[in-house]
N, C-alpha and C positions, 0 to 999 in steps of 0.2 A: 250223777250217772255210769251206774262200777264195771269196771272191765275187769277179765283173767288172760292171765302170760298163753301166747298160742303153746302151745309143745315147745319141743328146741332153735323152732323159729326163735322163741323165745319176740317174739308180738306181744304185745297190749297192745288188746283187739275190744269190744267194747261188748258186755256177752248177748245183748239184744245184738241181735244183724238185723242186715233186710234180708229176707231174701225179693227177685227180681223177679221169678221167673208171671205172674199174673202181669207187669205191665212190659209182653211183655210175646203172653200167646193165649190168654184166658181176653174170652167174650169180654163188653164190659168193658176195658178198659180205654182209659182216656188219656191224649199225650201229654196235652201239660194240667193234670192232675200230679200227672206219676214225675212228673218234672217234679212240683213247689213239692213232693209228699219225700222228697231222694232231697232235692234245698235243705226242705224243714228238718230235719231228720240231723243230717249230714249238725244241723243248725244247737240242736238240743244232745247232741255230742253219740250220735252214732261212728261209728269207723270201721265196721267189716261188715265188705256188700260185697252180693255174692250173687249170677252174673252165668250165664250160659248161651255159649254161640246157638244151641238150637233156639232157647228162646224169644220163637218172633223170626228164628233166621237169620238175628241176628241184633235182631231190633229194639229189645232187651240194651244188650251190650252198647248201641246208640248211645239210648235215652241217656244212663249212666254217662257214659266219656264226655259228654254235654256240661254235666252240669262236674264234671271230677274239674274242666278248667275254671268253673270259675271260685273252688273252692283252696286255689291253690299249697293253702300251707297249712294244709288241715294237714292230721297222719291219715293218710286212709288208710283202710286194708283192703285190698275188693281180688275177688275168687268167680270164675269163670271155668267151663268146662268143654272141650274136648266132645261132641257125638258120632254116639258110630257112627264109621262111613257107612258102612246097614242099614243105620238107618233103623236099628232092631231096638226095643223094647220092650223087658229086661234082656243084656246076652244072656246067653248057655254056657253048659260045658260049650256045646260043638261046632256051637264060632269057629274058625278057625282066627290068628287073632288075622292074618294079611286084609282081614275083609271086614275089620275093625275098627280098631290102630295099625294101619300100617306105618312105618318107621317117618317113611315124606310126606303125609297127609295129615301127620300128628303134627311137622315141625306148616306144613300148608293151614292150617288152622289157627298156630302159637301166632301167625303174623298176620292172620286175617282177624281172631279177636285183637289187636292190636295195632290194627289199624279201625279196628270200632269203638274201640275204649279212648283212646289220642297218646297211647305209653310208650315210653321205652326197655316196658318191663314190667310183665303179668309177677305179680306177690304171687296168689296162688290159683297154678294151672290144674286143672284136674281132670279123671277122665271120667264121661260122662255117666259107662254103665259100667262091666269088666265081670269080671271070674275065674274064679281062684287059677281053672289049666292050663293059667299066659303064663301066671307065676314066674315060673320057669325064663321064661321067655327072652332071652338079650334081645333078643330087635325090637323091644320096645322098652327096653330099661337104657341101650345104648340113648337112646333119640330122647329120654327125656333127658339122664344124663348128658348129652347135649345142648339140651337145651336151657342146660339149668351153667351148665363150666362155659356157656357166650355171653349170659343177666341176660336169656331172651324171655327163663321165669328167674323167678324165687326158690320156692319152694311149689313143691310134687304133692297131692293128692288126688284118692280117689274117692268119690262116689259112690256106695253100697246099694245096690239093689234088691227093695223094694223087700222088707220080713228077710232078708239072710241076713246077717252080724254079722255070720264065721266064718260067709266068700266073700275071704280077703286076706288071712293073715299071713296066712303065704306067700304073698306080695308086700307085705310089714317087711319078713324078715329077710331080703333085700336090701332097706337099710335106705330106699331112693324111700318112700314115701313116708313127708312126712304129717303132712292131714290125710284123714276119712270123713266122708262123709255120711250117711248116714237119719235114719225114718229112728228117733226117739222122742216118746212122746208116755202118755200113760195109760194109751193103754195096747203099741208099743215099748213094751221091756227088758222086752230080751238081750237089747250089745249089751245092759248088765251084766248078763255071765261069764261069755271069753270075750268081746274087744276092748271092752273099757278094758277090763287089768293089760290083755297088749296091749291098748299105747296110752297109758299107763306110766307101765314099767320101755318103754322101750318109748316115752318121749313126745309121743303123735298125736296131736288136735285130737282135735273133735270135734263136727259141723255138724249141732242137731237140730235136725230137718224138719219138715211134716211135724207143727208141735200143736195145733188143733187138725189133724188126721181131714187133712184136706178140705174142711169148718167142717166136718161132725162133733168138734169139741166146739164149736162158738156156742150149744150147744143152741143154735138154732132153725134147723134142721127142719123138715114135719113128712109124716108119708103124698106118697105123689107125689113130692123135687120134679122137675127138671131143665131144660135146662140149654141154649137150641145150640141146632145140630151144625152136630159140628166140638163143640164140648168136650172135652174129653170127663169132668164132671159124672157125663153121660155111663160113660162104660163101668168109673170107678165109683154109682151110686146107682146102678145098672136096678132095675124092680123088684132082683129077684136078690141081691144085697142090701138095699136100702131096710129092710121090716128086722136084718140083725144085726144091724150098726146103730140104728135108733133103740129099735134096744138095750145095747149098752150103753147109749145116753143117758135112755131116760134112768137105765142103773145108781150115773155115776151120779148124778142130778142129789140125791140124798151125801152125798157127802162132799157138797161143799158149803166150805164153811158160810156161814152169815156173812152179809156183804161182802161180799166176792163173786166173782165176778167167773164165771164156765173158763174162754177163755188166762183172767189174768190167772187161775188157778193154776191152769194147762201149763202159762211156761212160766207158772212157781214149779214147776214138780220139774220137772226139765233142773232151772235154777241150780233145784237141790241137791244138784251131784253135780261132786263141784273134779269131774271128768271130760261136763263139757265146759268145750272151752268159749264157746257161741251159739246161741241159739238164734235160728232166721226164716223170722215169720213172711208171711208171700205180706208184703203190705203198697197196695194204689195209690190211700187218701191217706192226708194229711190227718183228717180224724184213727187212721190206722191207725198210723205210726205212734201221735199220739199220749195211747190207751195203749199201744204196745213197751213202749219202749219207762212209759206211768214203772212200769212192774219192776225196773233195774232198780229198787232202790233200798239192797243190803236186808232187805225184811224176810229172814228163815223161814221158809213155810211148819209150823208150826210142826210138832212127831209123828204127836197124831195121827193125824192129816196127811206127815206123807204113812203113813202102816196101813189106813184106813183105806189110799189109790195103792198100794202093791196091791187091792185081791180085780182089781178091775185091769189082771192086767192077759193081757187077748195073744196067745198065741196063730200066727193065723201062715198061713203061703199066698201059695200065687195060683192052687187049684181047687179052694173055696173063701166063704166071702166071709 
């Protein structure tokens, strides 16, 4: 397993981390399989784990907490997130900070996560949504600074709204943000334009999330697919959006090198960017862990392949598929 420096915090973390959303909130999750896969990932050298209080209303954190107790000697880095108090994703500029991240709520959510995880200090606490309209508000800044001074958290980050990679640049100027978590994959290459250079300049770590575009870049999806009632994927891959996504996936198949799977290509594309500190594919089973961690072998993606993947950049918004 290859490691990378986690920005100015200086931690060495596995370049392939572990996203825990699936085991907390996806249909079809099995707790025993989830815990076994976490144990296996640690044994294979994975050291970065990203969860959130909102994943299964704390369930994901609690499962990770069980595993952490069994591996006290491993140098593991744990990141979690504070959900918006108003329960709305994504944040928009019209929302008041008081309704999303009031100071007392920031503290309360952090204390809940500490209890769920069974730790005295959280390595990286993050806001789960964000709008830069709040960047200059000293109230969240003081709340975060207090958590750091009291050593309840070691670092602070922001999980950026999907497809809005520049909607954090003003917050980065405060000097309080140690890491950003952003959607970055073969389709969503926009963070390279402004966000990554800003992070590079300020020594801010980059966590690449959604490496498989919520599943489309695994190459296994088909027309007409549906999921159990209440599963969020029915919204992301709704009947009006799925055809356009699958059309892009089919075009990408022509640029998958012989002997390489589409998921492997998706991860290698992300790891080809030195601005990325770690990528966090969602994993719920040992097979997921084995397949994804195997990509961290130090072998770079061929430059001609990387160049062809540039043509698959897709600029998306919340208002078009």
